[in-house]
C-alpha positions as CSV (number, residue, x, y, z in Angstrom):
1,M,-5.7,58.6,2.9
2,S,-2.4,57.0,3.9
3,T,-4.1,54.1,5.8
4,F,-5.4,52.8,2.5
5,A,-1.9,51.4,1.9
6,S,-2.5,48.5,4.2
7,L,-6.4,48.5,4.0
8,R,-6.6,46.6,7.3
9,Y,-8.1,49.3,9.5
10,S,-11.2,50.6,11.2
11,I,-12.6,54.1,10.6
12,V,-14.2,55.6,13.8
13,L,-16.7,57.8,12.1
14,A,-17.4,59.8,15.2
15,G,-13.9,61.2,15.0
16,I,-13.8,62.1,11.3
17,S,-15.1,65.0,9.4
18,A,-18.7,66.0,10.1
19,A,-19.2,66.0,6.3
20,L,-19.7,62.3,6.5
21,L,-22.7,62.8,8.9
22,T,-25.9,64.6,8.4
23,A,-26.6,67.9,10.1
24,A,-29.7,66.4,11.7
25,H,-27.5,64.0,13.7
26,P,-24.5,65.9,15.1
27,V,-21.5,63.8,16.2
28,R,-21.9,64.7,19.8
29,A,-25.4,63.3,20.0
30,Q,-24.6,59.9,18.5
31,A,-23.3,56.7,19.9
32,P,-19.9,55.8,18.4
33,S,-20.0,53.8,15.1
34,V,-17.2,51.9,13.4
35,V,-16.7,50.8,9.9
36,S,-14.3,47.8,9.9
37,G,-12.8,45.3,7.5
38,T,-10.8,45.6,4.3
39,L,-12.4,48.4,2.3
40,R,-12.1,46.7,-1.1
41,Q,-14.7,45.4,-3.6
42,W,-16.2,42.1,-2.6
43,H,-14.5,42.0,0.8
44,V,-16.6,42.0,4.1
45,V,-17.2,45.5,5.4
46,S,-18.9,45.7,8.8
47,L,-20.7,48.6,10.4
48,T,-21.0,48.4,14.2
49,F,-22.8,50.7,16.6
50,D,-23.1,51.3,20.3
51,G,-26.8,50.6,20.9
52,P,-29.2,49.3,23.5
53,A,-27.6,47.0,26.1
54,A,-29.0,43.5,26.1
55,R,-28.4,39.8,26.9
56,E,-28.9,36.8,24.7
57,T,-31.7,35.4,27.0
58,D,-33.6,38.7,27.5
59,T,-37.3,38.5,26.8
60,L,-38.6,42.0,27.4
61,P,-37.4,43.1,25.0
62,N,-35.9,40.2,23.1
63,P,-32.8,41.6,21.4
64,F,-33.3,39.4,18.3
65,L,-37.0,39.8,17.9
66,D,-38.0,43.2,19.4
67,Y,-35.4,45.4,17.7
68,R,-35.1,45.9,13.9
69,M,-31.9,47.2,12.5
70,V,-31.7,47.6,8.8
71,V,-28.8,49.5,7.0
72,T,-29.3,50.8,3.5
73,F,-26.0,50.8,1.7
74,T,-26.0,52.6,-1.6
75,H,-23.2,53.2,-4.1
76,A,-22.6,56.9,-4.8
77,S,-23.7,56.4,-8.4
78,G,-27.1,55.3,-7.1
79,A,-26.8,51.6,-7.9
80,P,-26.6,49.1,-6.4
81,S,-28.4,49.7,-3.2
82,Y,-28.9,47.0,-0.5
83,R,-31.2,46.9,2.6
84,V,-29.1,44.8,4.9
85,P,-30.5,43.4,8.1
86,G,-28.4,44.0,11.2
87,Y,-28.1,41.9,14.3
88,F,-27.2,42.0,18.1
89,A,-23.5,41.3,18.4
90,A,-23.1,41.3,22.3
91,D,-19.8,42.9,23.1
92,G,-18.7,43.0,19.4
93,R,-15.9,40.4,20.1
94,A,-18.0,37.4,21.1
95,A,-16.0,34.9,19.1
96,E,-13.0,35.7,21.4
97,T,-14.8,36.6,24.6
98,S,-17.8,34.2,24.6
99,A,-19.8,37.3,25.6
100,S,-23.6,36.8,26.0
101,S,-24.3,40.5,26.6
102,G,-23.3,43.9,25.4
103,N,-24.4,46.9,23.4
104,Q,-22.9,46.2,20.0
105,W,-25.1,46.0,16.9
106,R,-23.7,45.1,13.5
107,A,-24.4,44.8,9.7
108,H,-22.3,43.4,6.9
109,L,-21.8,44.5,3.4
110,S,-19.9,42.9,0.5
111,P,-19.7,45.9,-1.9
112,D,-20.1,45.2,-5.6
113,R,-18.3,48.3,-6.8
114,P,-15.3,50.4,-6.0
115,G,-16.0,54.0,-5.0
116,R,-17.9,55.8,-2.3
117,W,-20.7,54.0,-0.5
118,R,-23.2,55.8,1.6
119,Y,-25.3,54.2,4.4
120,E,-28.4,55.1,6.3
121,V,-29.5,53.3,9.4
122,S,-33.1,52.4,10.4
123,F,-33.2,51.2,14.0
124,E,-36.6,50.7,15.8
125,R,-37.9,48.8,18.7
126,G,-41.3,47.1,19.0
127,R,-42.9,43.8,19.7
128,R,-41.7,41.2,17.2
129,I,-40.7,44.1,14.8
130,A,-37.7,42.2,13.5
131,I,-39.8,39.8,11.5
132,D,-42.4,42.2,10.2
133,A,-41.0,44.6,7.5
134,S,-44.3,46.5,7.4
135,A,-44.5,47.2,11.2
136,S,-43.6,50.6,12.6
137,G,-41.8,50.9,15.9
138,E,-40.2,53.4,18.3
139,P,-37.0,54.9,16.8
140,V,-33.8,54.1,18.8
141,A,-32.4,57.5,19.6
142,G,-28.9,58.2,18.4
143,I,-28.9,55.4,15.8
144,H,-32.1,55.6,13.8
145,G,-31.5,57.9,10.8
146,R,-27.7,57.8,11.1
147,R,-25.9,58.4,7.9
148,G,-22.3,58.1,6.8
149,S,-20.0,57.0,4.0
150,F,-16.8,55.2,3.2
151,V,-14.6,54.6,0.2
152,V,-14.0,51.1,-1.4
153,L,-11.0,50.3,-3.6
154,P,-11.0,47.6,-6.3
155,T,-10.4,44.0,-5.3
156,D,-6.8,42.8,-5.2
157,K,-7.6,39.0,-4.9
158,R,-6.9,36.2,-7.4
159,D,-8.5,32.9,-8.0
160,P,-9.4,30.7,-6.2
161,D,-10.3,33.4,-3.6
162,L,-14.0,34.2,-4.3
163,R,-13.3,37.9,-3.8
164,A,-11.5,37.8,-7.2
165,H,-14.8,36.8,-8.8
166,G,-17.6,38.5,-6.8
167,R,-21.0,37.4,-5.8
168,L,-22.4,34.2,-7.4
169,R,-25.9,34.8,-8.8
170,Y,-28.7,33.0,-10.5
171,V,-29.0,34.6,-13.9
172,G,-31.9,32.7,-15.4
173,E,-29.7,29.9,-16.8
174,R,-28.6,26.4,-15.9
175,Y,-25.4,27.6,-14.2
176,L,-24.7,30.3,-11.6
177,R,-22.5,33.2,-12.7
178,F,-20.1,35.4,-10.7
179,A,-21.1,39.1,-10.9
180,G,-17.5,40.3,-10.9
181,S,-15.5,38.1,-13.2
182,G,-18.5,36.8,-15.2
183,R,-17.2,33.3,-14.8
184,Y,-19.8,30.5,-14.7
185,F,-19.6,28.0,-11.8
186,L,-19.4,24.3,-11.6
187,K,-19.1,22.6,-8.3
188,G,-17.5,19.4,-6.9
189,G,-17.4,19.1,-3.2
190,A,-18.5,17.5,0.1
191,D,-22.0,16.8,1.2
192,S,-20.7,15.0,4.3
193,P,-20.5,15.2,7.1
194,E,-23.9,16.9,7.4
195,N,-23.1,17.9,11.0
196,L,-19.9,19.7,9.9
197,L,-20.6,22.4,12.6
198,A,-20.8,19.9,15.5
199,F,-17.3,21.1,16.4
200,A,-16.0,21.0,20.0
201,D,-14.3,24.4,19.6
202,F,-17.6,26.2,19.0
203,D,-19.3,27.7,22.0
204,G,-22.5,26.2,23.3
205,T,-22.2,23.0,21.1
206,R,-23.2,19.7,22.6
207,A,-23.2,16.1,21.3
208,A,-26.4,14.1,20.6
209,R,-28.8,13.6,23.5
210,D,-28.7,9.8,23.0
211,T,-27.1,7.3,20.7
212,I,-30.1,5.1,19.9
213,T,-30.0,3.7,16.4
214,R,-33.3,4.2,14.5
215,Q,-34.1,1.7,11.8
216,G,-32.8,2.7,8.4
217,E,-30.9,5.6,9.8
218,A,-27.5,6.5,11.1
219,T,-26.5,6.1,14.8
220,P,-26.0,9.5,16.4
221,V,-22.5,10.3,17.5
222,S,-21.8,10.6,21.2
223,T,-18.9,13.0,20.9
224,L,-18.3,16.3,19.1
225,K,-15.9,16.6,16.2
226,R,-12.4,17.8,16.7
227,W,-11.2,17.3,13.1
228,T,-7.9,16.1,14.6
229,P,-6.6,14.5,11.3
230,H,-6.6,18.0,9.8
231,V,-5.0,20.1,12.6
232,A,-1.7,19.7,10.7
233,D,-3.4,21.4,7.6
234,W,-3.9,24.6,9.5
235,R,-1.4,27.3,8.4
236,T,0.2,30.2,10.2
237,G,-2.1,33.3,9.6
238,D,-5.3,31.2,9.4
239,P,-8.1,32.1,11.7
240,V,-8.3,30.8,15.3
241,W,-10.2,32.0,18.3
242,Q,-9.6,32.0,22.1
243,G,-5.9,31.0,21.7
244,D,-5.7,28.0,19.3
245,K,-9.3,26.9,18.9
246,G,-10.5,26.2,15.4
247,K,-7.4,24.7,13.9
248,G,-9.0,21.3,13.1
249,L,-11.9,22.6,11.1
250,I,-10.0,25.4,9.5
251,G,-7.3,22.8,8.5
252,A,-10.0,20.5,7.1
253,L,-11.3,23.3,4.8
254,N,-7.7,24.0,3.8
255,Y,-7.2,20.3,2.8
256,L,-10.5,20.1,1.0
257,A,-9.8,23.1,-1.2
258,G,-6.2,22.0,-1.8
259,A,-7.4,18.6,-2.9
260,G,-9.5,20.0,-5.7
261,A,-13.0,20.5,-4.2
262,N,-14.8,23.8,-4.4
263,A,-17.9,23.3,-2.3
264,V,-18.9,22.3,1.2
265,S,-22.3,21.5,2.7
266,F,-23.7,21.6,6.2
267,L,-26.8,21.8,8.3
268,T,-27.4,24.8,10.5
269,Y,-30.2,23.2,12.5
270,N,-30.5,19.4,13.2
271,A,-32.1,19.3,16.6
272,G,-34.0,16.0,16.7
273,G,-32.4,14.8,13.5
274,D,-29.7,12.3,12.7
275,G,-26.9,14.2,14.4
276,D,-28.9,16.2,17.0
277,D,-25.8,18.4,17.6
278,V,-26.1,21.6,15.6
279,W,-28.3,24.6,16.2
280,P,-27.8,28.4,16.4
281,F,-29.8,28.9,19.6
282,V,-28.6,29.4,23.1
283,E,-30.6,26.3,24.0
284,R,-31.6,23.4,21.7
285,D,-35.3,24.0,21.9
286,D,-35.4,27.7,22.3
287,P,-35.6,29.2,18.8
288,L,-36.1,32.8,20.0
289,H,-32.7,33.3,21.6
290,Y,-29.5,33.0,19.6
291,D,-25.9,32.1,20.7
292,V,-24.0,35.2,19.6
293,S,-20.5,33.8,20.3
294,K,-21.2,30.5,18.5
295,L,-22.5,32.3,15.5
296,D,-19.5,34.7,15.5
297,Q,-17.2,31.6,15.4
298,W,-19.3,30.1,12.6
299,R,-18.7,33.3,10.7
300,L,-14.9,33.1,11.1
301,V,-15.0,29.6,9.6
302,L,-17.4,30.5,6.7
303,D,-15.4,33.6,5.8
304,H,-12.3,31.5,5.6
305,A,-14.0,29.0,3.4
306,Q,-14.9,31.7,0.9
307,R,-11.3,32.9,0.8
308,L,-10.3,29.3,-0.1
309,G,-12.9,29.3,-3.0
310,L,-15.4,27.0,-1.3
311,Y,-19.1,27.4,-2.1
312,L,-21.3,27.2,0.9
313,H,-24.3,24.9,0.7
314,V,-26.4,25.9,3.7
315,K,-29.0,23.3,4.6
316,L,-31.6,25.0,6.8
317,Q,-33.2,21.9,8.3
318,E,-33.7,18.2,7.9
319,T,-36.6,15.9,7.5
320,E,-36.9,15.1,11.2
321,N,-37.5,18.7,12.2
322,D,-39.0,20.4,9.1
323,D,-42.8,20.1,9.8
324,G,-43.3,19.1,13.3
325,V,-44.6,15.6,12.4
326,V,-43.2,13.1,15.0
327,N,-43.0,9.7,13.4
328,D,-40.3,8.2,15.6
329,S,-41.3,6.8,19.0
330,V,-37.7,5.9,20.0
331,R,-36.3,9.4,20.2
332,A,-38.0,12.7,21.0
333,V,-38.2,15.1,18.1
334,P,-38.8,18.8,19.0
335,T,-41.6,20.6,17.4
336,A,-40.4,22.1,14.2
337,L,-40.1,25.8,13.8
338,D,-43.7,26.9,13.7
339,G,-44.7,23.3,12.9
340,G,-43.4,23.8,9.4
341,E,-45.2,27.1,8.8
342,V,-43.4,30.4,8.2
343,G,-44.3,32.0,11.5
344,V,-42.4,33.8,14.2
345,E,-39.8,31.2,14.9
346,R,-38.9,30.4,11.3
347,R,-38.9,34.0,10.2
348,L,-36.5,34.9,13.0
349,Y,-34.3,31.9,12.2
350,L,-34.0,32.9,8.6
351,R,-33.4,36.6,9.4
352,E,-30.6,35.8,11.8
353,L,-28.8,33.5,9.3
354,I,-29.2,36.1,6.5
355,A,-28.0,38.9,8.7
356,R,-24.9,37.1,9.9
357,F,-23.9,35.1,6.8
358,G,-25.7,36.7,3.8
359,H,-22.6,38.7,2.9
360,E,-20.8,35.5,1.9
361,L,-20.3,35.6,-1.9
362,A,-21.1,32.1,-3.0
363,L,-23.9,30.2,-1.2
364,N,-27.3,28.7,-1.5
365,W,-30.1,28.5,0.9
366,N,-31.4,24.9,0.9
367,L,-35.0,24.9,2.2
368,G,-34.4,21.5,3.7
369,E,-32.7,18.1,3.4
370,E,-35.1,15.3,2.5
371,N,-37.8,17.9,3.0
372,S,-41.4,17.1,3.6
373,Q,-43.1,20.5,3.8
374,T,-45.9,21.4,1.4
375,P,-45.4,23.3,-1.8
376,E,-47.2,26.3,-0.3
377,Q,-44.9,26.2,2.7
378,H,-41.9,26.1,0.3
379,R,-43.3,29.1,-1.6
380,T,-43.8,31.1,1.6
381,M,-40.4,30.2,3.0
382,A,-38.6,31.0,-0.3
383,A,-40.5,34.3,-0.6
384,Y,-39.5,35.4,2.9
385,I,-35.9,34.6,2.2
386,R,-36.1,36.5,-1.1
387,A,-37.6,39.5,0.7
388,T,-35.0,39.4,3.5
389,D,-31.8,38.5,1.7
390,P,-30.5,41.7,0.1
391,Y,-28.2,39.7,-2.2
392,R,-30.8,37.3,-3.5
393,H,-28.8,34.2,-3.1
394,H,-29.6,30.9,-4.9
395,I,-32.5,28.9,-3.3
396,V,-32.8,25.1,-3.7
397,L,-34.8,22.2,-2.3
398,H,-33.7,18.7,-1.5
399,T,-36.0,15.7,-1.1
400,W,-36.1,12.0,-1.5
401,P,-36.1,10.4,-4.9
402,G,-39.6,9.1,-4.5
403,Q,-40.9,12.5,-3.4
404,Q,-39.6,14.6,-6.2
405,E,-42.7,14.6,-8.3
406,R,-44.7,15.7,-5.2
407,R,-42.3,18.3,-4.0
408,Y,-40.7,19.7,-7.1
409,R,-43.4,19.7,-9.8
410,P,-45.7,22.2,-8.1
411,L,-42.8,24.7,-8.0
412,L,-41.8,24.5,-11.7
413,G,-42.0,27.9,-13.4
414,D,-42.7,29.7,-10.1
415,R,-40.9,33.0,-10.3
416,S,-40.8,33.6,-6.6
417,A,-39.7,30.2,-5.4
418,L,-36.8,28.0,-6.3
419,T,-33.9,28.8,-8.5
420,G,-32.7,25.2,-8.5
421,V,-32.9,21.7,-6.9
422,S,-30.5,19.5,-4.9
423,L,-31.0,16.0,-6.2
424,Q,-30.8,12.7,-4.3
425,T,-30.8,9.5,-6.3
426,G,-28.8,6.3,-6.9
427,W,-25.3,7.1,-8.1
428,S,-26.0,5.2,-11.4
429,G,-29.2,7.2,-12.1
430,A,-27.8,10.7,-11.7
431,H,-27.6,11.5,-15.5
432,R,-31.2,10.7,-16.3
433,M,-32.6,12.6,-13.3
434,V,-30.5,15.7,-13.9
435,V,-31.6,15.7,-17.6
436,Q,-35.3,15.4,-16.5
437,W,-35.4,18.3,-14.1
438,I,-33.3,20.6,-16.4
439,D,-35.6,19.9,-19.3
440,E,-38.8,20.3,-17.3
441,S,-37.7,23.5,-15.7
442,V,-36.8,24.9,-19.1
443,R,-40.2,24.0,-20.5
444,A,-41.8,25.6,-17.5
445,G,-40.1,28.9,-18.3
446,K,-37.6,29.2,-15.5
447,P,-34.4,27.1,-15.9
448,W,-33.3,25.5,-12.7
449,V,-29.7,25.1,-11.6
450,V,-29.6,21.3,-11.0
451,A,-26.9,19.6,-8.9
452,H,-26.6,15.9,-7.8
453,D,-25.8,16.2,-4.0
454,E,-26.6,12.8,-2.5
455,Q,-25.7,9.4,-3.9
456,N,-27.8,6.4,-2.9
457,P,-27.8,3.8,-1.5
458,H,-28.2,6.1,1.5
459,Y,-26.3,3.8,3.8
460,T,-23.2,3.6,1.7
461,G,-23.0,6.7,-0.5
462,L,-19.5,7.5,-1.9
463,P,-17.2,4.8,-0.5
464,P,-13.7,5.7,0.8
465,D,-10.6,5.2,-1.3
466,S,-9.2,1.7,-1.5
467,G,-6.5,1.3,1.1
468,Y,-7.9,4.0,3.5
469,A,-7.7,2.6,7.0
470,G,-7.6,-0.9,5.6
471,F,-10.9,-0.5,3.6
472,D,-10.9,-2.4,0.3
473,G,-12.7,0.4,-1.6
474,V,-15.9,-1.6,-2.4
475,A,-19.3,-0.7,-1.2
476,R,-21.6,-3.7,-0.8
477,P,-25.2,-2.6,-0.7
478,R,-27.7,-4.7,1.3
479,E,-30.6,-4.4,-1.0
480,G,-29.6,-6.4,-4.1
481,S,-27.6,-3.7,-5.9
482,R,-24.3,-4.6,-7.3
483,P,-21.1,-3.7,-5.4
484,Y,-19.5,-0.5,-6.5
485,T,-16.5,1.7,-5.9
486,A,-15.6,5.4,-6.1
487,H,-14.7,4.9,-9.7
488,D,-18.3,4.1,-10.5
489,V,-19.4,7.2,-8.7
490,R,-17.0,9.3,-10.7
491,R,-18.3,7.8,-13.9
492,Y,-22.0,8.0,-13.4
493,S,-22.6,10.7,-10.7
494,L,-19.8,13.2,-11.4
495,W,-19.5,12.9,-15.1
496,G,-23.1,11.8,-15.6
497,T,-24.3,15.1,-13.9
498,L,-21.9,17.3,-15.8
499,M,-22.8,15.7,-19.2
500,A,-26.5,16.2,-18.4
501,G,-25.8,20.0,-18.2
502,G,-26.0,19.9,-14.4
503,A,-24.2,22.4,-12.1
504,G,-22.1,19.8,-10.4
505,V,-22.0,17.4,-7.5
506,E,-21.5,17.0,-3.8
507,Y,-20.5,13.7,-2.3
508,Y,-22.5,12.0,0.4
509,F,-20.8,9.3,2.6
510,G,-23.7,7.2,3.8
511,Y,-23.6,5.8,7.3
512,T,-22.2,2.3,7.3
513,L,-18.7,2.8,5.9
514,P,-15.6,4.4,7.5
515,Q,-15.8,8.2,8.0
516,N,-19.5,8.3,7.4
517,D,-22.1,11.1,7.2
518,L,-22.1,11.7,10.9
519,N,-18.7,10.7,12.3
520,A,-16.5,11.9,9.4
521,E,-13.5,14.0,10.6
522,D,-11.0,13.0,7.9
523,W,-11.7,14.1,4.4
524,R,-8.6,12.3,3.2
525,S,-10.8,9.2,3.2
526,R,-12.1,10.3,-0.2
527,D,-8.9,12.0,-1.5
528,R,-9.1,10.6,-5.0
529,S,-12.7,11.6,-5.4
530,W,-11.9,15.3,-4.6
531,R,-9.1,15.2,-7.1
532,W,-11.3,13.7,-9.8
533,A,-13.9,16.3,-9.2
534,G,-11.3,19.1,-9.5
535,L,-10.1,17.6,-12.8
536,A,-13.6,17.5,-14.2
537,V,-14.3,21.2,-13.2
538,R,-11.0,22.3,-14.7
539,F,-11.6,20.4,-17.9
540,F,-14.7,22.4,-18.6
541,H,-13.1,25.7,-17.7
542,E,-9.9,25.2,-19.5
543,H,-10.8,23.1,-22.5
544,A,-14.5,23.0,-23.2
545,G,-14.9,26.7,-24.0
546,A,-18.3,28.3,-23.4
547,F,-19.8,25.2,-21.7
548,W,-22.8,27.2,-20.5
549,T,-24.0,27.4,-24.1
550,M,-23.9,23.6,-24.5
551,R,-26.9,21.3,-23.9
552,N,-27.3,17.6,-23.4
553,A,-27.4,15.9,-26.7
554,D,-27.0,12.2,-26.1
555,E,-28.9,11.4,-29.2
556,L,-25.9,12.6,-31.2
557,V,-23.9,9.6,-30.0
558,G,-26.8,7.2,-30.5
559,N,-28.0,7.3,-27.0
560,A,-31.5,8.7,-27.3
561,A,-32.7,6.6,-24.3
562,H,-30.0,7.8,-21.9
563,D,-28.7,4.3,-21.4
564,D,-25.5,5.4,-19.6
565,S,-23.2,3.8,-22.1
566,R,-22.1,7.2,-23.6
567,Y,-23.1,10.8,-23.1
568,C,-22.8,14.0,-25.2
569,L,-22.9,17.7,-24.4
570,A,-23.0,19.9,-27.4
571,D,-23.1,23.3,-29.0
572,P,-23.9,21.8,-32.4
573,G,-21.7,22.9,-35.2
574,R,-19.1,24.3,-32.8
575,R,-18.1,22.0,-29.9
576,Y,-19.0,18.6,-28.7
577,V,-17.9,16.9,-25.4
578,V,-18.4,13.1,-25.4
579,Y,-17.9,10.9,-22.4
580,L,-17.4,7.2,-22.5
581,P,-17.9,5.8,-19.0
582,T,-16.3,2.4,-19.8
583,G,-14.1,3.4,-22.7
584,G,-14.3,2.0,-26.2
585,T,-15.3,4.3,-29.0
586,T,-18.4,5.9,-30.6
587,S,-19.7,7.8,-33.6
588,L,-20.8,11.4,-33.5
589,D,-23.5,13.0,-35.6
590,L,-22.3,16.4,-36.9
591,G,-25.6,17.1,-38.6
592,V,-25.4,19.3,-41.7
593,S,-22.1,20.9,-40.8
594,Q,-19.5,20.5,-43.5
595,G,-16.7,21.8,-41.3
596,R,-13.4,20.2,-40.1
597,Y,-13.2,19.2,-36.4
598,S,-10.2,18.3,-34.3
599,V,-10.6,15.3,-32.0
600,R,-8.7,15.2,-28.7
601,W,-9.0,13.0,-25.6
602,F,-8.9,13.9,-21.9
603,D,-8.1,11.5,-19.1
604,P,-10.6,12.1,-16.3
605,R,-8.6,9.9,-13.9
606,E,-5.2,11.5,-14.1
607,G,-5.9,14.8,-16.0
608,G,-3.0,16.4,-17.9
609,A,-3.0,17.8,-21.4
610,L,-5.4,16.9,-24.2
611,Q,-4.2,13.9,-26.1
612,A,-4.5,12.6,-29.7
613,G,-6.2,9.3,-30.3
614,S,-6.3,7.1,-33.4
615,V,-8.4,9.8,-35.2
616,R,-7.1,13.4,-35.1
617,E,-9.6,15.1,-37.3
618,V,-13.1,14.5,-38.7
619,R,-15.2,16.2,-41.3
620,G,-19.0,16.7,-41.6
621,P,-21.7,16.4,-42.5
622,G,-23.4,13.3,-41.0
623,R,-22.1,10.7,-38.6
624,V,-18.4,10.3,-38.1
625,E,-16.2,7.8,-36.2
626,V,-14.0,9.4,-33.4
627,G,-11.6,6.6,-33.2
628,S,-9.9,4.9,-30.2
629,P,-8.3,6.5,-27.1
630,P,-4.6,7.0,-26.8
631,S,-4.3,4.3,-24.1
632,A,-6.3,2.3,-21.5
633,A,-9.1,1.5,-23.9
634,N,-11.4,0.0,-21.2
635,E,-11.2,3.0,-18.9
636,D,-13.4,6.1,-19.0
637,W,-12.4,8.9,-21.4
638,V,-13.6,12.4,-22.4
639,I,-13.5,13.3,-26.1
640,L,-13.4,17.0,-27.1
641,V,-14.5,17.6,-30.8
642,R,-14.0,21.2,-31.8
643,R,-14.6,23.0,-35.1
644,M,-11.2,23.9,-36.7
């Protein structure tokens, strides 16, 4: 077909050969349907139908709750096959028109394989049918039972675009792996601002109801974000809507990816929480009616992030609104979705997010930030996500350091619950905590993907760069901890996590320093930290070889107690990565190996090629001295010891 040359087209199925449709549903009896998008592997392919007319605020029937659209997409070979939830899309162009009504219904596929894909539509109406997979309803005439097909070509994208790698999956190991390229993933990105989506250019978005400071927490922000410092980072051809809306946030993502980061984190529901300015609903406290145009605009931004190579850390709720427990008399906190249970409100919330964003290739569903639900609620919530998400994305949980035993331990080894955890602890304690939860999950029979995503003290987090807006670069905690800088976070959070066998880090900004967790609009405030994270990720991909086969082995450098003076990650007998947070030297135990090993040094501050130190080669067996670094002996260094 000649239109494949550009691949940017829509196929109006009602106007093509009847061979694509079943005899039971002749073209003349069906509402028009459109396949749109770039018909290539791993790209977003959307299927849209003319269906029942509705408004966002309708109650009888509710277009989100009382209709259930599910499209089964199956590769012509028979596998894979996905049951994809569909959703009400208003007029089909809501990001541009701000429409709140219409008759368009849509589902998204990100196809794994080239070739012909077939689809079959199930579309029924009934009371609360959307959240009950076992319920039967009244078929919607003209759509229910619809069949068709389309042809997908191989991907034509290159790194860092995630469409070059495919869907990121949990594969029963400590690291996530891309289904297309087979590449394992390490992340280094932004955990702040948590209210990333509190953006003035999104429809229906309002600032916090009040700006009262709660003891021990951030002051809510009285204005929405415009991301003005990053408008200049927007590039011609990048997404915008309604003229030139979106440039600030799109530009911010461009900057972040260009600076070396590959992950971004955000809350999709913080009503009553620290920010109180992000929710997907038409109204803050109405979880049964969704803002279609706002969510369509969110999708434009998230799709762009994936093209930039940014992993999406979706935080579904925060502690103030996760279980309905109101423990703050200063500020009204809305009742949580179903009071923390997995009922009508929470099921609908999860279904809507999965239907609209589940096609994204690299994401995790975080059950909650600093979560306080019960283990049984965690299991039920995770099970519902698993049953609804056709792509089975990674599921994690975040909680306070002092709550980890209570929240995480009951879920160890549970096959239907978490595939990982998102850790919060002091920046200096990251290594030990990552080692602990990796080891415990392995012993329980289901290895977790463990990341360090929030650095305490909670009020300072990762400090800005020295010199940014006159800041001296030093965080001065109030509770007796020593002052520290971004260099310390690099040493003990970033490299401490990676050397523990962790999956990477996200950086949290606290709430007392410039560009904090709520008011941040300038990611350049931490420019050096993004670049250091990018250097670390590239080191493992470019120099360390099959890092996914390596395990934490601190004992090989004489650090059996994890005292943070030196770390080791090893595939014994083949490769060893040694990290010295404060420089100096160390010895390495090669065990019984009698082989020869090269010794090279990597600068985690400036990057560059591997360098030779005072010792170029060592030979086993037993303990050997690796020598001194090529320069700056008191700075941190990475040593790569490889069998020759």
